[in-house]
Every structure is written in structure tokens, then in C-alpha cells.
N, C-alpha and C positions, 0 to 999 in steps of 0.2 A: 504493500500498499504507502503512495507516494504521499508525502506528508510537505504541506506550504510550512516553509520556517519564516522567512521575512517576505513581507509585499510593502513595495516604496510606491506611494504615489505621487504623482508631481499634477497640479492643475487637475486634480477629480478622476484623472487618468493613468491606470497599472502601467509602469515603467520599469519593473524589476520586481524579480521574486530569486528565493533561494527555496531549492526545494532539496530532501532527502528520502532515498527509497535504496530497494534492492534492485541487482544488476537487471533480474527478470522483468521488473515495473516496465509499463512503456512509461517515455519522458513523455511530459504534456508541451502542447505546443501551442493550443488555443490561448489568443491573448497573453502571451508569452513574448517578452521582448530580447533585443539582440543583448546581451551581457549578463544574462539569467543564467545562475548558476544548479549545479544539481549534482549533490552529492550519492555514490553507492557506499550505503555504509558497510557491506559484506565485504568489496573490495577497495575501498578507499580514493576511487578513482572519482576526478571532480571533473565535471563536465560545464562546457559554457555555450548557450543557445546562439546562434547566429540567423535571424531570421532575414536576411540579404541572401543567404546563401542558401535558398530553397526551404529552409525551416530545419536546420540541422543541429545536431548537438555533437560538439567534439571534445574529444578527451585533452584536458588541459594541466592535469596535474594526477600524481598517483603517491596518496597518503600513507599505503599500506591498509591492508584489512587482515580480517580475522580466519 
């Protein structure tokens, strides 16, 4: 289950999220903007969202997992 950790608003528009979930979860795309982050808690991998790149999540770091 994906959990929303942080949601920042600017001018009543959502423009940033931080999510956490496991690697088998579907990473959200609807209403998510570039720069939002997703932490896979079981792998320790961190992904950043890029809406300009066809809405893709790209791995940017590995913190290590259990």
C-alpha cells in the first residue's frame, strides 16, 4: 500500500509529493508533478517523478533495504 508522506501546496495547486511503499506497489502518476519522490521501503531505492518524460519514475538513489 502506497502511503502519502508529504504533500506541499502552492496557490491551491498540489505541486509536490513524497510517497513510500514497497517495490511491488504501482507508483502513482495522477496529479503528481516533476520532482516528487517515492521511497521503496523494502529496497531502500528512491525514485523521482518526471512528468515531462511521459510520466516516468527514475531511480535516483539507493539507501539500502532490509
